[in-house]
N, C-alpha and C positions, 0 to 999 in steps of 0.2 A: 620315088615310090608313089604309086597312084593310090589315093585314098579309097577309090571304089573297089580295088582289089582286096582291101581289108574287110569288106563286107562278107567275105567268105568265112570270117570268124563267126558271124551270126548264123550263117548256114551250117557250119560245123556244130555249133551249140544246138540249133534247132533239130537237126537230124539226130544227134546223140540223145537229146531230151525225148524225142519221139520214140527212139528205139528203147530207151530205158523205161519209158512209160508203158510201152507194149510188153516188155518183159515182165514188169510188175503185174500188169493186167492179166497176163496169161499164167502167172504164178511161177515164172522162171526166175527165181531169185537166189537160189542156193547152189553151191558147187562151182564148178568151172564153166558151165554152160553160159551163164550171163556174161562172164568176163570174156570168153572166147567170142561170143556173138557181138559184144560191144567193141572188141578189138577189130573184128572184121568190118563192122559198120564204120568205125573210125578210119580204118585203112581205106575203105572205098571213098568216103567223103573227103579225106585229105588228098587222096589220089586225084579226085576230080578238081579240087581246089588248086593243087600244084599244076595240073594240066592247063588250068585257066591262065596261069602266069606265062608271060612271054619271055621271061628272063632266061638266059642261056646257061649261066653258070650256077651250080648248086648253092654257092655262098650268096648269090644274089637273091635267092629265095628265102634265106634265113630271116631277114627283117620282116618279111610278110608272115612267116610262120610264128615268129615271136609276137607280132601284132595280133595274130589270130588267137594265140594262147592267152594274151592279156585280155582280149575281148571275152573269151570263154570264162576266164576267172571273174571278170566283172559281172558277166551275166549270171554266173553262179551266185555271186554275192547279192544280186538284185532278186533273182527268182527262186533260188534254192535255200539260201540262208534263212529267209523268213519261216520256212517249214521245218528245216533240219537244225537250225542254229549254226553257230560258228564252228561247231564240232565237225562239220563237213570237211573242213580243211585239215583235220587231224587224221583223216583216212588216207593211207598211203596210195590206195587205188586211184584216188582223185588226182594226186600229184603225178602219178605215172601217166594218167591220161593227158594232163597238161604237157608233160615232157614229150609224149608221143606226138602231140600236135606241133611241137617245135621241131622235133627231130625227123619225123617221117617225110615231110615234103622235100627237104634238101636231099635226103637219101634216095627218094624216088627219082628226083631230077638227075642225080648222079648215076643211078643205075640205068636210067633211060639213055643218058649220054653214052655210057659204056656199051649199051646194046646197039646204039646207032653208029658207033665208031667202027 
């Protein structure tokens, strides 16, 4: 495992933070629109991160995606908890986001392998 590839966790956090800040700035905070937009942004950034990995097998990507999720959790603790409090971790949407960071890159790698076969 290359440590430099774990830096994608910081990129994922930064892009998601930027997207959520933009949604709040423009008043897109209620309903399904912010969740859908957030999902699409997360899909794009994890796709880019998984493309940056040279690993061939989907399970080889899993340690990186777990590492990215851990980095995102830690960055939330450092940057978001001072403003929101620890209640942040009681929101199921947050945990779904962490789970998607873990699951999507191996699934993307598997689907890409199937498409190339």
